[in-house]
PAKOL-39422 format. One line per 4 residues: number of its first residue (from 0); their letters; for each residue x, y, z of C-alpha. Coordinates in steps of 0.5 Angstrom, whole numbers, plus 500, padded with zeros to 3 digits. Each point is the difference from the previous one (the first is absolute). Layout:
! PAKOL-39422
NUM = a = X Y Z; ...
END
This chain:
! PAKOL-39422
0 = mkrm = 711 774 269; 501 499 492; 499 508 499; 505 501 506
4 = rivl = 505 495 496; 500 504 494; 501 507 503; 506 497 504
8 = lmll = 503 497 494; 499 507 496; 503 504 506; 506 495 500
12 = csva = 501 501 492; 500 507 501; 505 500 506; 505 495 495
16 = glgp = 499 505 494; 496 495 496; 493 504 501; 496 502 494
20 = aeaa = 503 507 500; 507 497 500; 499 495 494; 503 504 495
24 = prep = 508 501 500; 502 507 503; 504 505 496; 507 499 501
28 = lkvv = 504 505 505; 505 504 497; 506 499 505; 507 503 499
32 = lwlg = 505 496 504; 506 505 502; 506 497 501; 508 502 501
36 = gfah = 505 502 504; 505 497 504; 501 495 506; 493 496 498
40 = efrn = 498 494 496; 496 504 495; 500 496 494; 498 494 504
44 = vggi = 495 503 504; 497 503 493; 500 493 497; 496 497 506
48 = lsea = 495 506 500; 499 500 493; 499 493 500; 496 499 506
52 = lprq = 495 506 500; 497 499 493; 498 493 502; 496 503 506
56 = rpmk = 497 506 497; 499 502 493; 505 505 499; 506 503 495
60 = inia = 506 501 503; 505 505 497; 507 499 503; 504 507 500
64 = wdgd = 507 502 502; 499 507 500; 495 506 499; 499 499 493
68 = flda = 493 496 501; 498 507 502; 500 503 493; 496 494 497
72 = pqrp = 494 502 497; 495 496 505; 501 500 508; 500 494 504
76 = dvil = 495 499 505; 505 498 506; 507 501 501; 504 494 503
80 = myhc = 506 503 503; 506 496 502; 506 504 498; 506 503 504
84 = hrsa = 504 506 497; 504 505 504; 498 506 495; 495 501 495
88 = kdil = 506 502 495; 500 495 494; 493 497 502; 495 506 500
92 = teaq = 500 506 496; 498 507 504; 493 499 495; 500 493 502
96 = kdkl = 500 501 507; 494 505 499; 496 495 496; 501 495 506
100 = lkvv = 497 505 505; 495 502 495; 497 493 498; 500 498 507
104 = kegv = 496 506 502; 495 499 495; 499 493 502; 505 495 498
108 = gvva = 501 495 506; 507 498 503; 502 494 504; 507 502 502
112 = lhas = 504 494 502; 506 499 505; 506 504 496; 496 505 497
116 = yysf = 499 503 507; 508 501 500; 500 503 493; 501 508 498
120 = lkwd = 502 502 507; 501 507 498; 493 501 496; 496 502 506
124 = eyhk = 493 500 496; 501 493 498; 500 498 507; 494 504 501
128 = fyga = 497 493 497; 502 497 506; 499 504 506; 506 498 503
132 = rfik = 508 500 499; 505 495 500; 505 501 506; 505 493 499
136 = hgks = 500 493 499; 498 495 505; 503 493 500; 501 497 493
140 = earl = 497 493 501; 495 501 506; 495 495 502; 494 505 500
144 = rvmp = 492 499 502; 496 504 496; 494 502 504; 493 503 498
148 = iqkq = 497 505 504; 494 501 496; 498 493 498; 494 502 496
152 = hpif = 504 504 495; 499 498 493; 507 499 499; 500 494 505
156 = kgla = 494 497 497; 502 492 500; 506 501 504; 499 496 507
160 = gpme = 504 503 505; 507 503 501; 505 498 494; 507 498 502
164 = vvse = 506 502 495; 507 501 500; 502 507 497; 503 506 502
168 = lyqs = 496 505 504; 501 508 499; 500 505 505; 496 506 499
172 = tpva = 498 507 502; 493 500 504; 494 498 495; 496 506 498
176 = kdcd = 493 501 503; 497 500 493; 502 493 499; 496 494 502
180 = vlah = 505 495 504; 498 493 498; 505 495 503; 506 500 505
184 = sqei = 506 496 499; 505 497 505; 506 496 500; 499 493 503
188 = gqgk = 503 499 507; 503 506 501; 495 504 504; 501 506 496
192 = kpqp = 494 505 500; 495 499 493; 501 505 495; 495 502 494
196 = siwt = 502 496 494; 493 500 496; 496 507 499; 496 503 495
200 = rtyg = 498 508 498; 497 504 495; 504 505 495; 495 504 496
204 = kgri = 495 494 497; 506 495 501; 500 495 505; 507 497 502
208 = vtil = 502 494 504; 507 499 503; 502 494 502; 507 500 503
212 = pghf = 502 492 501; 502 496 494; 508 501 499; 501 493 497
216 = adnf = 497 497 494; 498 494 504; 495 504 503; 496 502 494
220 = reap = 500 492 498; 495 499 506; 493 500 499; 498 504 506
224 = fqrl = 504 506 498; 498 499 493; 493 501 502; 502 506 505
228 = ilns = 502 503 493; 494 499 496; 495 502 506; 504 507 500
232 = mdwa = 500 500 492; 492 499 501; 500 506 505; 505 505 497
236 = tqdk = 495 499 493; 494 501 505; 498 493 498; 499 501 493
240 = agka = 497 494 497; 500 503 493; 496 498 494; 498 494 498
244 = tads = 503 497 494; 498 495 495; 503 494 499; 507 501 496
248 = kavp = 499 498 493; 504 503 494; 497 504 495; 501 497 493
252 = vkrn = 505 503 495; 497 505 496; 502 497 493; 504 505 496
256 = hdwe = 501 497 494; 505 505 497; 504 500 506; 501 492 500
260 = kaal = 501 500 492; 506 505 501; 503 496 506; 499 493 496
264 = dafk = 503 503 494; 506 502 503; 503 493 502; 504 496 495
268 = lpes = 500 493 501; 502 494 495; 496 498 495; 494 496 501
272 = feis = 499 503 507; 495 504 503; 499 505 506; 493 502 504
276 = lvaa = 499 504 505; 497 496 507; 500 506 505; 502 507 501
280 = ephl = 498 506 505; 496 501 504; 501 492 501; 507 501 500
284 = anpi = 505 505 503; 507 499 500; 500 492 500; 506 497 502
288 = smtl = 499 493 501; 494 495 498; 499 492 501; 494 495 498
292 = deqg = 496 496 504; 498 493 498; 494 502 497; 504 505 496
296 = riyv = 498 506 504; 505 506 499; 502 503 506; 504 507 500
300 = snah = 504 504 505; 499 508 498; 506 503 503; 498 507 502
304 = syrq = 506 502 504; 506 497 497; 506 505 501; 496 506 500
308 = kwwl = 495 503 505; 493 500 498; 499 507 501; 505 502 495
312 = mkpp = 496 497 494; 498 504 495; 494 502 501; 500 497 507
316 = pame = 494 496 501; 495 502 505; 502 495 506; 506 495 501
320 = psnp = 500 494 495; 501 494 504; 504 495 496; 494 495 499
324 = vvcl = 500 493 497; 494 499 495; 497 494 497; 498 502 493
328 = tlgp = 493 497 497; 501 499 492; 494 500 496; 498 496 494
332 = dgra = 505 504 495; 506 499 505; 499 507 503; 500 502 507
336 = veat = 493 502 502; 501 500 508; 506 501 504; 498 498 507
340 = tvae = 505 502 506; 503 494 503; 504 503 505; 503 508 501
344 = gfad = 502 505 506; 508 498 498; 505 506 502; 505 497 495
348 = pimg = 498 496 493; 499 493 499; 506 497 496; 498 493 500
352 = lsir = 494 495 500; 498 493 500; 494 496 500; 498 493 502
356 = rnrl = 493 497 502; 497 506 502; 506 503 504; 504 506 498
360 = wvsn = 508 501 502; 502 507 499; 507 503 501; 499 507 503
364 = rdrl = 507 504 501; 502 497 507; 495 494 501; 497 494 496
368 = fvta = 493 499 502; 494 495 498; 493 501 500; 494 496 498
372 = ldek = 495 502 495; 493 498 499; 497 497 494; 500 507 496
376 = grma = 507 501 501; 499 505 506; 504 500 506; 496 496 505
380 = gdrk = 505 500 506; 506 503 504; 506 501 497; 505 495 503
384 = vlir = 507 503 500; 505 494 498; 507 503 499; 502 506 503
388 = daat = 507 504 498; 503 503 506; 503 506 496; 496 505 496
392 = awnp = 502 501 493; 499 506 496; 494 499 496; 500 496 495
396 = famy = 507 497 502; 496 495 504; 496 493 499; 499 500 492
400 = rvvr = 496 494 497; 497 494 503; 500 494 496; 497 493 501
404 = gpdd = 505 495 498; 498 494 496; 502 496 507; 494 504 504
408 = liym = 505 504 503; 500 508 500; 506 503 497; 501 508 502
412 = tvgd = 505 505 497; 503 505 505; 503 507 497; 507 502 503
416 = hdtr = 500 502 507; 502 497 507; 495 495 500; 498 496 506
420 = ltgp = 494 495 499; 497 496 505; 494 495 499; 495 497 505
424 = dgqa = 505 494 502; 505 505 502; 505 499 494; 504 506 497
428 = avrl = 503 501 494; 506 505 501; 505 503 495; 507 498 498
432 = dhkg = 502 507 500; 498 505 505; 498 505 495; 495 496 498
436 = sggv = 498 498 492; 494 497 497; 499 493 500; 495 494 499
440 = frfr = 496 497 505; 496 494 501; 495 497 505; 494 496 501
444 = edgs = 493 503 499; 499 501 508; 507 504 500; 504 495 503
448 = qlel = 506 497 498; 503 506 497; 506 500 497; 505 504 496
452 = lmeg = 501 497 493; 505 505 497; 502 507 501; 505 506 497
456 = mrap = 495 503 496; 498 508 500; 493 499 498; 497 493 498
460 = ftlg = 494 502 498; 497 494 498; 501 492 498; 497 495 496
464 = ftpf = 500 492 499; 500 495 495; 497 493 500; 506 497 501
468 = grlw = 502 504 506; 505 505 498; 499 507 503; 501 507 497
472 = vitn = 501 506 503; 500 507 498; 504 505 504; 500 508 498
476 = gegs = 506 505 501; 501 507 501; 508 501 501; 500 492 498
480 = pncl = 498 496 494; 493 497 498; 501 493 500; 496 494 498
484 = ldav = 502 494 505; 499 492 499; 500 500 507; 505 495 504
488 = rgtd = 498 499 507; 504 503 505; 504 505 496; 502 507 502
492 = yrfr = 500 504 494; 504 505 504; 496 506 498; 504 504 506
496 = ngsr = 507 496 499; 504 506 498; 505 497 496; 504 501 494
500 = gewf = 496 501 494; 493 500 504; 496 501 494; 503 494 496
504 = wltg = 499 496 506; 493 501 501; 498 499 492; 504 493 500
508 = aekl = 505 503 496; 506 498 505; 502 493 499; 499 498 507
512 = aapa = 494 503 501; 493 497 501; 496 499 493; 496 506 498
516 = weta = 497 504 494; 500 507 500; 494 503 497; 498 507 497
520 = pgah = 500 506 505; 493 501 503; 496 497 506; 498 493 498
524 = tavl = 494 497 504; 498 493 498; 504 494 497; 495 495 497
528 = pyys = 502 493 498; 495 498 494; 498 493 500; 492 501 498
532 = snlp = 496 499 494; 498 506 497; 507 502 497; 503 497 494
536 = eayw = 505 494 501; 506 505 499; 498 504 507; 500 493 504
540 = gnlf = 505 501 505; 502 507 499; 500 505 505; 496 507 500
544 = vsnf = 503 506 504; 496 506 501; 504 506 500; 497 506 504
548 = gvhg = 505 505 496; 505 505 502; 498 505 505; 499 507 497
552 = spak = 495 502 494; 499 498 495; 501 493 502; 506 495 497
556 = hnni = 500 493 499; 493 499 503; 498 494 496; 499 492 501
560 = lrfi = 506 496 498; 501 493 498; 506 496 502; 501 494 496
564 = lddr = 504 494 503; 504 494 498; 498 493 503; 504 502 506
568 = grvi = 497 506 502; 506 505 497; 497 506 497; 501 500 492
572 = rrep = 498 507 499; 494 505 502; 496 504 496; 494 505 501
576 = flss = 493 496 500; 495 506 501; 502 507 500; 495 507 500
580 = rdsk = 501 506 497; 496 503 506; 506 502 505; 495 499 506
584 = frpt = 500 493 499; 504 497 506; 499 493 501; 500 497 507
588 = qvtl = 498 493 499; 499 494 494; 496 494 502; 497 494 497
592 = apdg = 492 501 499; 496 493 501; 501 499 492; 507 501 500
596 = slyi = 500 507 497; 503 505 504; 498 506 505; 504 506 500
600 = ldwy = 499 505 505; 502 507 499; 501 505 505; 499 506 495
604 = gkdd = 503 506 501; 506 505 498; 504 496 506; 499 497 507
608 = endl = 496 506 502; 493 499 503; 495 502 495; 494 495 501
612 = tgrl = 500 497 493; 501 493 498; 499 495 495; 500 492 499
616 = yqvr = 500 497 493; 500 493 497; 504 498 495; 498 494 495
620 = yvgk = 503 496 495; 495 500 494; 504 496 494; 500 493 498
624 = kpea = 504 496 505; 503 493 497; 497 494 504; 504 499 506
628 = kagr = 500 493 504; 494 499 503; 500 500 508; 494 499 505
632 = glgs = 500 501 508; 507 501 502; 503 500 493; 496 505 497
636 = rnht = 503 506 497; 495 504 504; 503 502 507; 493 501 503
640 = errn = 498 493 498; 507 497 503; 498 504 506; 493 498 500
644 = agna = 502 492 499; 505 500 506; 495 503 504; 495 495 498
648 = llaa = 505 495 502; 501 502 507; 493 501 501; 499 493 498
652 = gses = 505 497 505; 506 495 499; 496 494 499; 497 503 494
656 = alpv = 505 505 498; 507 495 500; 498 496 495; 499 506 495
660 = lvkt = 507 503 502; 504 493 500; 497 500 493; 502 507 498
664 = lsge = 507 499 503; 501 494 496; 498 504 493; 504 503 495
668 = npla = 497 507 501; 505 504 504; 495 506 502; 495 495 503
672 = aaea = 505 496 504; 503 507 503; 493 502 502; 499 493 503
676 = iwtl = 506 501 504; 497 507 502; 494 497 502; 503 494 504
680 = rrsg = 505 506 504; 493 504 502; 496 494 502; 504 498 506
684 = wpta = 498 493 499; 505 495 504; 502 496 494; 501 507 496
688 = adhi = 507 499 500; 500 493 497; 496 502 494; 504 506 499
692 = gral = 506 495 499; 497 497 494; 502 506 496; 507 499 501
696 = shsd = 500 495 494; 496 505 496; 503 501 493; 500 507 500
700 = wrvr = 506 503 504; 496 506 503; 495 495 503; 505 496 504
704 = rhav = 504 507 502; 493 502 503; 499 494 503; 506 500 504
708 = qqlr = 499 507 502; 494 499 503; 502 494 504; 506 504 502
712 = emgk = 495 505 503; 496 495 503; 505 497 504; 499 494 496
716 = qdkd = 506 498 496; 503 493 501; 508 500 500; 500 493 497
720 = rlrt = 495 502 494; 504 507 499; 507 496 499; 497 496 494
724 = lldd = 497 507 497; 507 503 500; 501 497 494; 494 503 496
728 = pdpa = 502 502 493; 498 507 502; 504 505 504; 494 504 502
732 = vqle = 498 494 504; 507 498 502; 501 506 504; 493 500 503
736 = vala = 501 493 502; 507 502 503; 496 506 504; 495 495 503
740 = fpia = 506 496 503; 501 501 508; 506 505 501; 505 495 502
744 = drcd = 500 497 493; 497 506 496; 506 504 498; 503 493 497
748 = avvq = 494 499 496; 500 508 498; 507 499 497; 498 494 496
752 = alqn = 494 503 497; 504 506 498; 505 496 497; 495 496 496
756 = gaat = 498 506 496; 496 505 505; 506 504 500; 499 502 493
760 = irrl = 493 503 501; 501 507 504; 494 499 505; 502 493 502
764 = rfag = 507 502 500; 498 506 505; 495 495 504; 505 495 501
768 = alei = 506 505 502; 495 503 505; 500 494 504; 507 499 500
772 = arfg = 501 507 503; 496 498 505; 501 493 502; 507 498 496
776 = eavh = 506 498 503; 507 501 497; 500 494 495; 493 502 497
780 = faal = 503 507 498; 507 497 498; 496 495 495; 497 506 497
784 = lgad = 505 505 500; 505 494 497; 496 497 495; 502 500 492
788 = spel = 493 503 499; 500 508 500; 492 499 502; 502 496 506
792 = rlag = 506 505 502; 495 506 499; 495 496 505; 506 500 505
796 = lial = 501 507 499; 493 502 501; 500 495 507; 506 504 503
800 = deaf = 497 507 498; 493 497 503; 503 497 506; 504 507 502
804 = yens = 494 504 499; 495 496 504; 506 500 506; 500 508 499
808 = kgfe = 493 500 501; 501 497 507; 497 493 498; 503 493 501
812 = aper = 504 498 493; 507 496 499; 504 507 500; 506 497 503
816 = tarq = 500 494 495; 499 505 494; 506 504 502; 504 494 501
820 = vlsq = 498 498 493; 501 507 497; 507 500 503; 502 494 497
824 = fmaw = 498 501 493; 503 507 500; 506 497 502; 499 494 494
828 = pgkl = 494 503 496; 501 494 495; 495 501 494; 497 506 504
832 = dead = 500 507 498; 505 504 505; 496 506 499; 493 497 502
836 = llel = 504 497 507; 503 507 501; 493 503 499; 497 496 505
840 = arrw = 506 502 505; 499 507 498; 492 500 502; 501 496 506
844 = phas = 506 502 503; 503 496 506; 507 500 504; 501 492 498
848 = lkds = 500 502 493; 505 505 500; 506 495 499; 497 497 494
852 = vres = 497 506 497; 507 503 500; 504 494 497; 494 500 495
856 = vmaa = 501 507 498; 507 501 500; 501 494 496; 495 503 495
860 = fknk = 504 506 500; 506 497 498; 497 497 494; 502 504 494
864 = disa = 493 499 496; 496 503 506; 494 504 497; 498 507 503
868 = vdfa = 494 497 502; 503 495 504; 505 504 503; 495 505 503
872 = qgfe = 496 495 503; 506 497 503; 502 507 503; 493 501 502
876 = alkr = 500 493 504; 507 502 503; 497 506 503; 493 497 502
880 = melp = 504 495 504; 504 506 503; 507 497 497; 506 504 498
884 = tnsp = 499 503 493; 507 503 500; 505 495 497; 505 500 494
888 = eidt = 497 494 497; 493 505 500; 504 506 497; 503 495 495
892 = avlr = 493 497 498; 497 507 499; 506 503 496; 500 493 496
896 = llra = 492 501 498; 501 508 499; 506 499 495; 496 494 496
900 = artk = 494 505 500; 504 505 497; 503 496 494; 493 498 498
904 = ksmp = 497 504 494; 492 498 503; 497 497 505; 493 499 503
908 = saek = 496 505 504; 500 495 506; 507 499 500; 501 507 500
912 = qall = 496 501 506; 503 494 503; 507 504 499; 497 506 503
916 = kvmr = 499 496 507; 507 497 499; 502 508 500; 496 501 506
920 = tgkg = 505 496 504; 504 506 500; 506 497 497; 503 500 493
924 = gaek = 503 507 499; 502 502 494; 496 494 496; 494 502 504
928 = lall = 501 508 498; 501 498 493; 493 495 499; 496 505 504
932 = kafi = 502 505 495; 498 495 494; 493 499 504; 498 507 501
936 = adtd = 499 500 492; 497 493 500; 493 499 496; 497 497 506
940 = pavr = 497 506 504; 501 495 507; 507 499 498; 501 508 499
944 = aeag = 496 501 506; 504 496 505; 507 501 497; 499 508 501
948 = eqla = 498 499 507; 506 496 501; 505 505 496; 497 506 504
952 = adyq = 500 496 507; 507 498 499; 504 504 495; 497 507 501
956 = gdpe = 504 505 497; 504 495 495; 502 504 494; 499 495 495
960 = gtal = 493 498 502; 498 507 501; 502 501 493; 497 494 497
964 = crel = 493 502 503; 501 507 497; 502 497 493; 494 495 501
968 = alda = 495 506 502; 502 505 494; 500 494 495; 494 502 496
972 = qrpl = 501 494 496; 499 495 506; 493 498 502; 496 504 504
976 = eqrl = 499 496 506; 508 499 500; 501 507 500; 495 501 506
980 = daia = 504 495 504; 506 503 499; 498 507 502; 497 497 507
984 = nlvk = 507 496 501; 504 506 498; 497 505 506; 502 495 505
988 = leet = 507 499 497; 502 507 500; 502 504 506; 499 507 496
992 = vned = 496 501 495; 503 501 493; 497 506 497; 501 499 493
996 = cwte = 497 493 500; 494 502 504; 499 506 496; 500 496 493
1000 = llra = 495 495 503; 495 505 503; 501 503 493; 499 493 496
1004 = pera = 494 500 495; 497 494 503; 495 502 506; 501 494 504
1008 = ivia = 508 501 500; 498 507 503; 495 498 505; 505 494 502
1012 = slrs = 505 505 501; 496 504 504; 498 495 505; 507 497 500
1016 = lqqt = 503 506 503; 495 500 506; 505 495 503; 507 503 498
1020 = adrs = 504 502 506; 502 506 496; 494 504 501; 502 507 498
1024 = gaqr = 504 498 494; 493 496 498; 496 506 501; 505 505 496
1028 = vids = 500 495 494; 492 500 500; 500 508 500; 505 500 494
1032 = tglq = 496 496 496; 494 505 501; 495 494 500; 495 504 504
1036 = nkdt = 499 505 494; 500 495 495; 496 493 502; 493 501 503
1040 = aikd = 499 492 500; 506 499 505; 497 505 505; 498 496 505
1044 = dllf = 507 496 500; 504 506 500; 497 503 506; 500 494 504
1048 = tsav = 508 499 498; 501 507 502; 497 500 506; 504 493 502
1052 = lagn = 506 503 498; 499 506 504; 498 496 506; 493 502 500
1056 = alaa = 495 494 499; 494 503 496; 493 499 504; 497 493 499
1060 = ekdk = 493 500 497; 496 500 507; 493 497 496; 503 493 498
1064 = dklr = 493 499 497; 501 506 495; 507 497 499; 498 493 498
1068 = srvl = 495 503 495; 505 504 497; 505 495 499; 495 495 498
1072 = mrvp = 498 505 494; 507 501 498; 502 492 500; 499 499 493
1076 = egna = 505 506 498; 505 497 505; 507 497 498; 502 493 502
1080 = algr = 507 501 499; 501 506 504; 495 496 505; 505 495 501
1084 = ivyr = 506 505 501; 495 503 506; 499 493 503; 508 499 500
1088 = ahac = 501 507 503; 495 499 506; 499 495 505; 496 496 496
1092 = ygch = 506 496 497; 503 499 506; 494 496 504; 497 497 494
1096 = agki = 506 497 497; 503 498 507; 506 504 500; 498 502 507
1100 = pgmr = 502 495 506; 494 498 504; 495 504 496; 495 495 496
1104 = apql = 496 503 495; 496 497 494; 503 499 494; 497 504 494
1108 = rhia = 502 496 494; 493 499 498; 496 505 504; 496 503 495
1112 = ashd = 497 493 497; 496 499 507; 499 507 502; 497 506 496
1116 = tpyl = 503 508 500; 495 502 506; 503 495 504; 507 502 498
1120 = idsv = 499 507 502; 497 498 507; 506 496 502; 504 506 499
1124 = lfpd = 496 506 503; 496 495 505; 505 495 502; 495 497 505
1128 = kavk = 494 500 496; 502 494 496; 505 496 504; 502 493 497
1132 = tgfl = 500 494 504; 506 497 502; 503 508 501; 495 502 506
1136 = tqmi = 503 503 506; 496 503 506; 501 506 505; 498 497 506
1140 = tirk = 499 504 506; 502 497 507; 498 503 507; 505 498 506
1144 = gkke = 497 503 506; 499 507 498; 505 500 494; 498 499 493
1148 = svvm = 505 497 495; 500 498 493; 503 494 497; 500 499 492
1152 = gtlq = 498 492 499; 494 496 500; 495 498 505; 497 494 502
1156 = rnis = 494 501 504; 498 494 505; 506 496 499; 498 495 506
1160 = gear = 493 499 498; 498 502 507; 499 508 498; 506 502 505
1164 = ydqv = 506 501 496; 502 503 493; 506 499 496; 504 506 497
1168 = tdnq = 506 498 495; 504 506 498; 503 501 493; 507 496 503
1172 = gkra = 496 494 502; 500 501 507; 494 498 504; 497 502 506
1176 = lyrk = 493 499 504; 496 505 503; 494 499 504; 493 501 497
1180 = gqvi = 499 508 500; 507 502 500; 500 500 492; 496 506 499
1184 = sakt = 499 500 492; 504 498 494; 499 503 494; 502 497 493
1188 = istm = 505 504 496; 504 499 494; 508 499 500; 500 505 494
1192 = pagl = 501 507 503; 495 506 499; 502 506 497; 503 498 494
1196 = egtm = 497 505 495; 503 505 504; 507 498 498; 499 501 492
1200 = sepe = 496 504 495; 493 499 498; 503 498 493; 505 495 503
1204 = lvdl = 494 497 504; 496 500 493; 506 496 497; 501 495 505
1208 = lsyl = 493 498 500; 501 499 492; 506 496 502; 496 496 505
1212 = kslk = 495 499 495; 504 497 495; 502 494 505; 496 495 497
END
């Protein structure tokens, strides 16, 4: 009997896959999951399968969207197909079509799911896979019963009886005789005849399984359906068990001392700092994020597929990398000796990691999950998704960093897209702006109580906390500035505000904007407030910011910056802390080591390509440090000791811990008191709030403010106690107290705090004004706007602006009250600057303001001392408000301004440019003409350019203007740039070519004058006259250096455009080689003459293009030439548009605009917003495709000669 039990146990183990033959893990199955096409939820299905299947079978899944996987060096074991393409065009080349048939014939398995049966209907050989052809669609949401007819077949292993699914069942031709039909499907309750829905066949040595049900993503979430797919993959691969693999342990790094020494010697550090190598490849491969657990173990995410398909790596790896998270084991010398895989199998890189008590929180594109870890730091359970994003962002603009705050809540940054997050308790965080933007979110460790803290950023990559509750955020640009934010909760930083002077607004340079500090060009990847023990006292409270650097090679600005702050947290200065001569140094994170030194994670590459390299360094201070005030436990200078002390107190329980915490709150050490507040906040003890209240009388204002903030967030503020604190001597405490009041009393308290000094500190001024904007009444706005203090009046203007902005985004705000207040102060401005009021009215136009605006503007125009700047702003306000701009008073004001300007011997460029805006009103007559003639000879190129544009537009053929331009162009004593501008203006003014003048210019000794003249003649209406002049000079026989320009100009004048270079890559190479010989001055004329100037200078109504003032400071020359030759290759964020193809019935149409998929969150509707702002909803499947393109036109290289292109690049390169 005992022997029988042993045999039975062995049989059970064998059936369960636990027997001796199965003890070793199987070699992972190599799977290609082929997705794409239309009318199906490809990304959702891909995400479900790539997460669920590897948990049930050892496999490596590579997601493919076209046939390029067939060109990879290693074949898959099985192709899992879920695509839907009408045609193979743009999906498979002819060679790839042959390869697909070949690899299947040679034994690669195929599991064809639902939509792939419909694909490539005109490709006969493809449908020999199936043994049947698609005829038509069935009901789209039919309730189907899938009934096995060969229940013993391996693909039904573990499946009990029929399955019921909601799907679409395709109608097919009869299944061929060489197919093995395994199941029929029938619509439940309709009495229709069952039809084949699952069958198998062989194709050469290859096995194919066809499964017709499976239209919706929800089908693939069901365990039986996943089991069916897995069994089908086993059968199609002939049940490959694979080779047994050893337990995965990384091979120790082979020490290469020469390489290591060179790497370390390349770094530049302050005196008495040293740097050492902790880890490198193969333990690290494109590391992008890291965290430490309570034992000090280092966890790193390796980002193999960041922005790039893995098979495009050079050299390509043998198989698809899996974006693993690894745990580093350090040896006695501090070097990594092992990298244990914690989790892997991710299609997208892990951007954020946080660990606590053997649980790991991970952000992975559109989801945040948590998983348990074993004692060795390896994943020990399933991944539980806590937060999902209904929108799928472009990698990597999704979930960024995950940081556990000192309050034990989890903070997450999310990149710019239409984010819609949902946690387990159903709460969702929704954007203010329908277009989306980056934001910071917070939630409990189980994902509940999800809330949006701030938004309106492009790429808020990361954040960091101070012990006193301040939150710092780094947001990156690309069409917007890189900024460091001393975060104000509830703020929309307006990345997508589209307002005047957007760049200056986002950097905080505009006085009404939220406070921000612009940082260097590049991608900033970490912000670390330093409050630990290894570095000298001078570094206490500083911020360390890592900068990946500017895209392109060689890298620029790839370093670690040090921001030095004052006692209020304002940036005093910034300076480099660490840099490297090695241009491949690309820091992705800086974090604290347990001893207070710095860990620096290094992507290590030319750019963000995936080349499977990476480094981790440690930076220590080794010099002598003067003794700081000793502290232990919560008051220790070392962050690890403080954290461990807090954890120990919590573990001890309230009875033991509270006496210690009470004593700490009463002590003189502000750091210890701050940590005691955090410990009480984390405790959840019933009396925690009462004890935090003890800190309200602490001698340090930071501790008092911190205590009020935590009580407010805990909902434990006491109104009577708050009133006593309104008289606190520190304005930061006063404002924090005011924000803690109930809404009914809050705005009164906020105004009082601002009046008592908070308005003098920019961060506090903005935070107070934001509260008035959202909850204030007329009396609160008026109290600020009518104050004697300029800082209080500024707070009032900020409150008005924020109220209008909030309302424009569809949120409740006292917008009507704000307009009434604005109208009142426009009529009686008091000490307010009327220009500020006019600017608000212009920015937020409304019918109720028209009378006030007209009265204010017309009164200003009657002022004889009005400046050109104020006049231009007032005139713009009239146009913006759609008020009349023709009146004797306006004409008189324009003439008065222009006459006064003519009498001035000199004036600054800013005033000249303002006068040019005045002249654009179309008024001024002879006075305007006289000033334009003066300005075209100005020393400022911007003034000359604008004056020339107006002169040519309004006075073409004017003899005096034409004569002046000729005189300037021929005057050899004038600076070259003035002469070049005169030539560009002359050709626009002349109605017929003056042959004597142009002959002299074409024979000028200065080569630049000759070239500029040739290029300018391309724009003349008198083409025959221009060609006669060119022929008479004999240039074709004398000057080979201008051959290309001569040929191009002659072709243009003849109406025969030269054939453009078809191979743009060759043209790109030639231009890049010739850029050093280019002429920036000539390039500026090319820029003016072509479409560049009109778009990028904002001269074309409705056309938005990025400002190029400092383009070369953040982009290299290859980027600039690519932007001209391949405008869709490098599209700046904020200037994107999409070419959206929509199907209505049998007709297809194209709309230019932006697409938001799954707008309802129910996978039913997509929203299209066209370029005029009109929105329309389309049922799922109607939007066939959306291609992101640039608003910059293609083919510009065909409108200019190659030397013009070289000069244009030289000019753009000079804009730093």
